[in-house]
C-alpha positions as CSV (number, residue, x, y, z in Angstrom):
1,X,-33.5,-69.2,-150.2
2,X,-34.4,-68.3,-153.8
3,X,-31.5,-65.9,-153.9
4,X,-29.0,-68.9,-153.6
5,X,-29.4,-70.2,-157.2
6,X,-28.7,-66.8,-158.8
7,X,-25.7,-66.2,-156.6
8,X,-24.3,-69.7,-157.4
9,X,-24.9,-69.2,-161.1
10,X,-23.2,-65.8,-161.0
11,X,-20.2,-67.1,-159.1
12,X,-19.9,-70.0,-161.6
13,X,-20.0,-67.5,-164.5
14,X,-17.2,-65.4,-162.9
15,X,-15.1,-68.5,-162.3
16,X,-15.6,-69.7,-165.9
17,X,-14.7,-66.3,-167.3
18,X,-11.6,-66.2,-165.1
19,X,-10.6,-69.7,-166.2
20,X,-11.1,-68.9,-169.9
21,X,-9.3,-65.6,-169.5
22,X,-6.3,-67.3,-167.9
23,X,-6.2,-69.9,-170.7
24,X,-6.2,-67.1,-173.3
25,X,-3.3,-65.4,-171.5
26,X,-1.4,-68.6,-171.4
27,X,-1.9,-69.1,-175.1
28,X,-0.9,-65.6,-175.9
29,X,2.2,-65.9,-173.7
30,X,3.1,-69.2,-175.5
31,X,2.7,-67.5,-178.8
32,X,4.9,-64.6,-177.9
33,X,7.6,-67.0,-176.7
34,X,7.5,-69.0,-179.9
35,X,7.5,-66.0,-182.1
36,X,10.1,-63.8,-180.4
37,X,11.8,-65.3,-177.3
38,X,12.8,-68.7,-178.7
39,X,14.6,-67.4,-181.8
40,X,16.2,-64.7,-179.8
41,X,17.5,-67.2,-177.3
42,X,18.8,-69.4,-180.1
43,X,20.7,-66.4,-181.6
44,X,22.2,-65.7,-178.1
45,X,23.2,-69.3,-177.7
46,X,24.8,-69.6,-181.1
47,X,26.8,-66.4,-180.7
48,X,28.1,-67.1,-177.2
49,X,29.0,-70.7,-178.1
50,X,31.0,-69.6,-181.1
51,X,32.8,-66.9,-179.1
52,X,33.6,-69.4,-176.3
53,X,34.9,-72.0,-178.7
54,X,37.1,-69.5,-180.5
55,X,38.6,-67.9,-177.4
56,X,38.8,-70.8,-174.9
57,X,38.8,-74.0,-176.9
58,X,41.2,-73.3,-179.8
59,X,38.3,-73.0,-182.1
60,X,40.1,-71.2,-184.9
61,X,42.1,-74.3,-185.8
62,X,38.9,-76.4,-185.9
63,X,37.0,-73.8,-187.9
64,X,40.0,-73.5,-190.4
65,X,40.0,-77.3,-190.8
66,X,36.2,-77.3,-191.4
67,X,36.3,-74.3,-193.7
68,X,39.7,-74.1,-195.4
69,X,38.4,-71.3,-197.6
70,X,38.1,-69.1,-194.6
71,X,34.3,-68.8,-194.8
72,X,34.1,-69.4,-191.0
73,X,34.7,-65.7,-190.8
74,X,31.5,-64.9,-192.6
75,X,29.6,-67.4,-190.6
76,X,30.8,-65.9,-187.3
77,X,29.9,-62.5,-188.5
78,X,26.5,-63.8,-189.5
79,X,25.9,-65.1,-185.9
80,X,26.8,-61.7,-184.6
81,X,24.6,-59.8,-187.0
82,X,21.7,-62.2,-186.3
83,X,22.0,-61.3,-182.6
84,X,21.8,-57.6,-183.5
85,X,18.6,-58.3,-185.5
86,X,16.8,-60.4,-182.9
87,X,17.8,-58.2,-179.9
88,X,16.1,-55.2,-181.6
89,X,13.0,-57.3,-182.2
90,X,12.8,-58.7,-178.6
91,X,13.2,-55.2,-177.2
92,X,10.1,-54.0,-179.2
93,X,7.9,-57.1,-179.2
94,X,7.2,-60.0,-176.9
95,X,6.9,-60.5,-173.2
96,X,10.2,-58.8,-172.1
97,X,9.8,-55.3,-173.5
98,X,9.5,-53.9,-170.0
99,X,11.8,-56.3,-168.2
100,X,14.6,-54.3,-166.6
101,X,17.1,-57.2,-166.5
102,X,16.6,-58.1,-170.2
103,X,16.8,-54.5,-171.3
104,X,19.9,-53.9,-169.2
105,X,21.7,-57.0,-170.5
106,X,20.8,-56.5,-174.1
107,X,22.0,-52.9,-173.8
108,X,25.2,-54.0,-172.1
109,X,26.0,-56.4,-175.0
110,X,25.3,-53.9,-177.7
111,X,27.4,-51.3,-175.8
112,X,30.3,-53.7,-175.5
113,X,30.4,-54.0,-179.3
114,X,30.0,-50.2,-179.8
115,X,32.2,-48.9,-177.0
116,X,35.7,-47.4,-177.6
117,X,36.4,-47.0,-173.9
118,X,37.6,-49.5,-171.3
119,X,40.6,-50.3,-173.6
120,X,38.4,-51.5,-176.5
121,X,40.0,-50.2,-179.7
122,X,38.3,-49.1,-182.8
123,X,38.6,-52.0,-185.2
124,X,37.4,-55.6,-185.5
125,X,34.1,-56.4,-183.7
126,X,33.5,-52.7,-183.1
127,X,30.1,-51.7,-184.5
128,X,28.7,-48.4,-183.4
129,X,24.9,-48.5,-182.6
130,X,23.6,-47.0,-185.9
131,X,25.6,-49.7,-187.8
132,X,24.3,-52.4,-185.4
133,X,20.8,-51.4,-186.2
134,X,21.5,-51.3,-189.9
135,X,23.2,-54.7,-189.9
136,X,20.3,-56.2,-187.9
137,X,17.8,-54.9,-190.4
138,X,19.7,-56.5,-193.3
139,X,19.3,-60.0,-191.9
140,X,15.7,-59.6,-190.7
141,X,12.6,-59.8,-192.8
142,X,8.8,-60.2,-192.1
143,X,6.4,-62.7,-193.5
144,X,2.7,-63.4,-193.0
145,X,2.0,-65.9,-190.3
146,X,-1.0,-67.4,-188.5
147,X,-1.2,-64.3,-186.2
148,X,-0.2,-61.6,-188.7
149,X,3.3,-60.6,-189.5
150,X,6.2,-62.6,-188.1
151,X,10.0,-62.0,-188.1
152,X,12.6,-64.3,-189.4
153,X,16.2,-64.1,-190.5
154,X,17.7,-64.6,-193.9
155,X,19.9,-67.7,-194.3
156,X,23.7,-67.7,-193.8
157,X,24.1,-68.3,-197.6
158,X,21.9,-65.3,-198.5
159,X,24.0,-63.3,-196.0
160,X,27.2,-64.3,-197.8
161,X,25.8,-63.1,-201.1
162,X,24.9,-59.7,-199.5
163,X,28.4,-59.3,-198.2
164,X,29.5,-58.9,-201.8
165,X,27.5,-55.8,-202.4
166,X,26.9,-52.4,-200.7
167,X,26.5,-51.5,-198.0
168,X,28.2,-54.5,-196.4
169,X,31.2,-54.7,-198.7
170,X,31.9,-51.0,-198.0
171,X,31.8,-51.3,-194.2
172,X,35.2,-51.0,-192.6
173,X,33.9,-52.7,-189.5
174,X,32.8,-55.7,-191.4
175,X,36.0,-55.9,-193.4
176,X,38.2,-55.6,-190.3
177,X,36.2,-58.2,-188.5
178,X,36.4,-60.7,-191.3
179,X,40.2,-60.0,-191.8
180,X,41.1,-60.6,-188.2
181,X,39.1,-63.9,-188.1
182,X,40.8,-65.2,-191.2
183,X,44.3,-64.1,-190.4
184,X,44.4,-65.0,-186.7
185,X,46.6,-68.1,-186.0
186,X,45.1,-68.4,-182.5
187,X,42.8,-66.6,-180.1
188,X,45.7,-64.5,-178.9
189,X,46.0,-63.0,-182.4
190,X,42.4,-61.8,-182.5
191,X,42.2,-58.1,-182.3
192,X,39.2,-57.3,-180.1
193,X,39.2,-60.5,-178.2
194,X,38.6,-58.7,-174.9
195,X,35.5,-57.1,-176.4
196,X,34.2,-60.6,-177.5
197,X,34.9,-62.1,-174.0
198,X,33.0,-59.4,-172.3
199,X,30.0,-59.7,-174.7
200,X,30.0,-63.5,-174.2
201,X,29.8,-63.1,-170.4
202,X,26.9,-60.7,-170.7
203,X,25.0,-63.0,-173.1
204,X,25.5,-66.0,-170.7
205,X,23.9,-64.0,-167.9
206,X,21.1,-63.0,-170.2
207,X,20.5,-66.7,-171.3
208,X,20.5,-67.9,-167.7
209,X,17.8,-65.4,-166.8
210,X,15.6,-66.2,-169.9
211,X,15.9,-69.9,-169.4
212,X,14.8,-69.7,-165.8
213,X,11.8,-67.5,-166.9
214,X,10.9,-69.7,-169.8
215,X,11.4,-73.0,-168.0
216,X,13.7,-74.7,-170.5
217,X,17.4,-74.6,-171.4
218,X,19.2,-74.7,-174.7
219,X,22.4,-76.1,-173.1
220,X,23.0,-79.3,-171.3
221,X,25.5,-79.0,-168.4
222,X,27.1,-75.8,-167.1
223,X,27.5,-73.0,-169.6
224,X,31.0,-71.5,-169.1
225,X,32.2,-68.0,-169.6
226,X,35.3,-66.6,-171.3
227,X,38.1,-65.3,-169.2
228,X,38.4,-61.5,-169.3
C-alpha cells in the first residue's frame, strides 16, 4: 500500500494545478472584458440609444432644446466615430476576436454605413470603410496601464476641437452628416435615416448577444429597435 500516498499526492497536485489554472483563466477573461468588451458595449449602447431617440422619439427637438447652438450634431457624430474606433479594437483584441456572431454583426454595422446599395444614397452617414478606419483612429489612443498598453477614446470636447482642422474639416461625409443633423426639423427630414435605422437594429442584436455572454446588461427593460 506504499504506492497509495504518492498517488494521492500526485492527484492532489494535479487538482491544485487545474484549480489555479482555472483561476488564472478567469482573471484573464475578466481583464479582457474590462479592457475591451465593456467600453465597446458602452459605445454600442450610446450610439444605438441616440439613433433610436432621434428616429423614434422625436429626439431632434429635445436635442435642439438642450443644445441650441446645434452642437448635438457634433456629439452624435462623436458617438458614431467612437463606435468605429472600439469596433476595430474589439475585432483585434479581447475574447471575441474569433466569435463568428460578433464578427458578422460588427461587419454588418460597418457595411451599413459604407454601402451605397439597397437604396442607401451617398451622403450623410455614409462613410466608406477606409474613412471609418481613419475616423476610428482619430478618437482612439493608447496609454500605459497595469497590464501594458490600454486603449481609450479622446473626450467629446477634444473631438470638437479636432473637427476644426484637417482631415476632419475637409471630409465631405463629416460635413454632410453634421449639416443634415442641424438642418432637420424632424426625423423625416434626416437624409440617411434608413441607414441609421438598419445600423441600430444590427447593434441591438449585437448588444443582446454580448450581454448574454458577459452576464450583465447596460439597459433596464426591453431595448427597442427602429422601424425600417
